[in-house]
C-alpha positions as CSV (number, residue, x, y, z in Angstrom):
1,M,0.0,0.0,0.0
2,K,1.4,3.4,-1.0
3,L,1.4,6.2,1.6
4,N,1.3,9.8,0.5
5,V,3.2,12.1,2.9
6,R,2.2,15.7,2.6
7,K,5.1,18.1,3.1
8,T,4.2,21.4,4.6
9,G,5.7,24.6,3.3
10,R,7.1,25.3,6.8
11,A,9.2,22.1,6.7
12,C,10.9,23.1,3.5
13,A,11.3,26.8,4.3
14,G,14.5,28.4,5.8
15,F,14.7,31.0,8.5
16,S,12.5,34.0,8.0
17,L,14.0,37.5,7.8
18,I,12.7,38.4,11.2
19,E,14.3,35.3,12.7
20,L,17.6,36.2,11.2
21,I,17.4,39.8,12.4
22,V,16.6,38.5,16.0
23,A,19.6,36.1,15.8
24,V,21.9,38.8,14.6
25,A,20.7,41.2,17.3
26,I,21.3,38.6,20.0
27,M,24.8,38.0,18.7
28,A,25.5,41.7,18.7
29,V,24.4,42.0,22.3
30,L,26.6,39.1,23.3
31,V,29.6,40.5,21.5
32,G,29.0,44.0,22.9
33,A,29.0,42.6,26.4
34,A,32.1,40.5,25.9
35,V,34.3,43.2,24.4
36,P,34.4,45.5,27.4
37,I,35.0,42.5,29.7
38,T,37.8,41.2,27.6
39,S,39.3,44.7,27.4
40,K,39.2,45.1,31.1
41,V,40.9,41.8,31.6
42,L,43.7,42.6,29.2
43,S,44.1,46.1,30.7
44,H,44.4,44.6,34.2
45,K,46.9,42.1,33.0
46,A,49.0,44.8,31.4
47,R,48.9,47.0,34.6
48,V,50.0,44.1,36.8
49,A,52.9,43.3,34.4
50,T,53.9,46.9,34.3
51,R,53.8,47.3,38.1
52,G,56.0,44.3,38.4
53,E,58.5,45.6,35.9
54,L,58.6,49.0,37.5
55,Q,59.6,47.4,40.8
56,T,62.4,45.5,39.0
57,L,63.6,48.7,37.4
58,A,63.6,50.5,40.8
59,D,65.6,47.7,42.5
60,A,68.1,47.7,39.6
61,A,68.5,51.5,39.9
62,L,69.4,51.1,43.6
63,E,72.0,48.5,42.7
64,H,73.4,50.9,40.1
65,F,73.7,53.6,42.7
66,R,75.4,51.2,45.2
67,D,78.1,50.5,42.6
68,T,78.5,54.0,41.0
69,G,77.2,56.5,43.4
70,T,74.9,57.9,40.7
71,L,71.4,57.2,39.6
72,P,70.8,56.1,36.0
73,T,69.3,58.7,33.7
74,S,67.8,56.1,31.4
75,I,66.8,52.5,31.4
76,G,69.6,51.8,29.0
77,N,72.1,52.8,31.7
78,L,71.0,49.7,33.6
79,I,71.8,47.5,30.6
80,V,74.8,49.0,28.9
81,D,77.8,50.7,30.6
82,S,77.5,54.4,30.2
83,G,81.0,55.0,31.4
84,S,80.1,55.5,35.1
85,A,83.0,54.5,37.4
86,G,82.2,51.3,39.3
87,W,79.5,50.1,36.8
88,S,79.2,46.4,37.2
89,G,76.0,45.6,35.3
90,P,74.0,44.7,33.4
91,Y,71.6,45.1,36.3
92,L,68.6,43.7,34.4
93,P,69.1,40.0,33.5
94,G,67.4,38.2,30.6
95,V,66.9,41.3,28.4
96,V,64.5,40.7,25.5
97,T,63.4,42.7,22.5
98,D,59.9,44.2,22.5
99,H,58.2,42.7,19.4
100,V,56.3,46.0,18.7
101,T,59.0,48.7,19.0
102,G,62.2,46.6,18.6
103,S,63.5,48.2,21.9
104,S,64.7,46.4,24.9
105,G,61.7,44.9,26.7
106,Y,62.7,46.7,29.8
107,E,62.6,50.1,28.2
108,V,58.9,49.9,27.4
109,D,55.8,49.0,29.4
110,A,53.2,46.3,28.7
111,W,51.6,48.6,26.1
112,S,54.9,48.8,24.3
113,R,55.3,52.5,25.2
114,G,58.5,53.9,26.5
115,Y,59.0,54.7,30.2
116,V,59.8,58.2,31.2
117,V,62.8,58.5,33.6
118,S,63.6,61.6,35.7
119,V,66.0,62.3,38.6
120,A,65.5,64.9,41.2
121,G,68.1,64.9,44.0
122,D,68.2,61.5,45.6
123,V,64.9,60.3,44.0
124,L,64.6,58.5,40.6
125,T,61.1,58.5,39.2
126,I,60.0,56.0,36.5
127,R,56.6,56.6,34.9
128,S,54.3,54.6,32.5
129,A,51.5,56.5,30.8
130,G,49.2,53.5,31.4
131,D,46.3,52.3,29.4
132,D,45.2,55.7,28.2
133,A,48.7,56.5,26.8
134,S,48.4,60.0,28.3
135,S,51.1,61.0,30.7
136,G,50.1,63.0,33.8
137,T,46.7,61.5,34.3
138,A,45.3,59.3,37.1
139,D,45.9,56.3,34.9
140,D,49.7,56.6,35.1
141,L,51.8,54.0,36.9
142,I,54.7,55.5,38.8
143,I,57.5,54.2,41.0
144,Q,60.2,56.1,42.9
145,A,63.6,54.9,44.0
146,D,65.0,57.0,46.9
147,V,68.7,56.4,47.6
148,T,68.7,58.0,51.0
149,S,68.5,54.5,52.6
150,V,71.4,53.3,50.5
151,R,73.6,56.3,51.6
152,R,72.6,55.5,55.2
153,E,73.4,51.8,54.8
154,Q,76.8,52.6,53.3
155,T,77.6,55.2,56.0
156,L,76.7,52.9,58.9
157,S,78.7,50.0,57.4
158,E,81.7,52.3,57.0
159,L,81.5,53.8,60.4
160,K,81.6,50.3,61.9
161,I,84.9,49.6,60.1
162,L,86.4,52.9,60.9
163,N,85.6,52.8,64.6
164,Q,86.9,49.3,65.0
165,S,90.2,50.5,63.4
166,I,90.3,53.5,65.8
167,A,89.7,51.2,68.8
168,H,92.4,48.9,67.7
169,Y,94.9,51.7,67.2
170,N,94.0,53.2,70.6
171,S,94.6,49.9,72.3
172,L,98.2,49.9,70.9
173,Y,99.3,53.5,70.5
174,Q,96.9,55.9,72.4
175,L,99.4,56.7,75.1
176,S,102.4,57.2,72.9
177,A,100.8,58.6,69.8
178,P,97.2,59.7,70.3
179,L,95.0,60.2,67.2
180,S,94.2,63.7,66.1
181,T,90.5,64.7,66.3
182,T,91.0,66.0,62.7
183,W,89.8,62.9,60.8
184,A,92.1,63.4,57.7
185,T,95.1,63.4,60.0
186,A,93.9,60.5,62.0
187,F,93.1,58.6,58.8
188,N,96.7,58.9,57.7
189,S,97.9,57.5,61.0
190,L,95.6,54.5,60.7
191,V,96.8,53.9,57.1
192,A,100.5,54.2,58.2
193,Q,99.9,51.5,60.8
194,G,98.2,49.2,58.3
195,L,94.8,49.4,60.0
196,L,93.0,50.9,57.0
197,P,93.6,50.8,53.3
198,N,94.7,54.1,51.7
199,D,91.2,54.7,50.2
200,S,90.0,58.3,50.1
201,D,86.4,57.2,50.2
202,Y,86.9,56.5,53.9
203,L,87.3,60.3,54.5
204,T,83.6,61.0,53.8
205,D,80.2,59.5,54.5
206,G,77.6,58.4,52.0
207,W,76.6,62.0,51.3
208,G,80.1,63.1,50.7
209,Q,80.4,64.9,54.0
210,P,83.6,64.5,56.2
211,Y,83.4,62.3,59.2
212,Q,83.7,64.1,62.6
213,S,85.0,63.2,66.0
214,A,82.3,62.3,68.5
215,G,84.0,64.2,71.2
216,G,85.2,67.8,71.3
217,A,88.6,67.3,72.9
218,G,91.2,64.7,71.8
219,P,92.3,62.1,71.4
220,L,90.0,60.6,68.7
221,V,88.0,57.7,70.1
222,E,84.9,57.5,67.8
223,L,83.7,59.0,64.5
224,V,80.2,60.1,63.7
225,S,78.3,61.3,60.6
226,S,76.5,64.6,60.8
227,S,74.4,63.5,57.8
228,L,72.8,60.7,59.8
229,K,71.6,63.2,62.3
230,T,70.0,65.1,59.5
231,V,68.1,62.3,57.9
232,G,67.2,60.4,61.1
233,S,67.1,56.7,61.6
234,G,64.2,55.9,59.3
235,S,64.2,58.8,56.8
236,N,63.5,58.3,53.2
237,G,63.9,62.0,52.3
238,S,66.1,63.4,49.6
239,N,69.5,64.6,50.6
240,G,72.1,66.0,48.2
241,N,72.3,65.4,44.5
242,A,72.8,61.8,43.4
243,N,74.5,62.9,40.2
244,G,76.3,66.0,41.3
245,G,79.6,65.1,42.8
246,N,78.8,62.8,45.7
247,K,80.9,59.8,46.2
248,G,80.7,57.1,43.7
249,N,81.8,53.5,43.7
250,K,81.7,53.4,47.5
251,G,79.8,50.2,48.2
252,N,80.1,48.3,51.5
253,K,83.8,47.9,52.2
254,G,85.4,45.2,54.1
255,N,88.6,45.7,56.2
256,N,90.7,45.2,53.1
257,G,88.8,47.9,51.2
258,N,87.3,45.7,48.6
259,K,83.6,46.2,47.8
260,G,81.2,43.5,48.7
261,N,79.0,41.8,46.1
262,S,75.8,43.7,45.3
263,G,73.7,40.6,45.4
264,N,72.0,38.3,42.9
265,K,69.4,40.0,40.8
266,G,66.1,38.4,40.2
267,N,65.0,37.1,36.8
268,K,62.6,39.1,34.7
269,G,59.1,37.8,34.6
270,N,56.9,37.7,31.5
271,K,55.5,41.1,30.8
272,G,52.3,39.8,29.2
273,K,52.1,42.4,26.5
274,N,49.0,42.5,24.4
């Protein structure tokens, strides 16, 4: 027996124009909602990566100062020797090339835009224009490296060495040849007895100021730094000009006058540029 199956027009027809319009409208709404969310995620990722790199740059700048006594005036100074005495970089390991600009990956932020570096006194400022690419707005990412703490660290370390040498000298020669309260003269006596290396850096503190006798009348028994009294025990303020004639290449000296190692530098993380 033969069955006749009637096909309706609806079964053969495609989507109507109205159905297509509705479908397109729904897709547009979904895309419109997804784009801002994706943009915010990418922006957050870029900001996190840039903040991390700014911290790495600030730490490297402090290491540069410990070795040279000067702050870098560009990111490039942390990678390539600019001729500063005592430079022992590169201070940024694992340098890579930015795929957008062709510059060193450390010289640009996660948006592939160059950092702005400025130095004012003892403070180095590194700025990223941020997501809006406009410098000077609330969107900027900024970090500052203040070398006051480094100067204080160097001065305290040096005072410990000097005062130990003075105490040793006094235990042997104070009665027969007391040390002068003029530090330059006393320094020469300590060098002559082999208690200090003949290094002129020992004449001044981390700010380039001469050490002073702790007591008014002789003989010399202890040295102090007037600069430490100025900045206080926990100050991070600016003192002096980091690039204007203060002592360079001072570092933390041992009794033989050789600089200590500046420490192992961390590896650069992935910037996550988009």
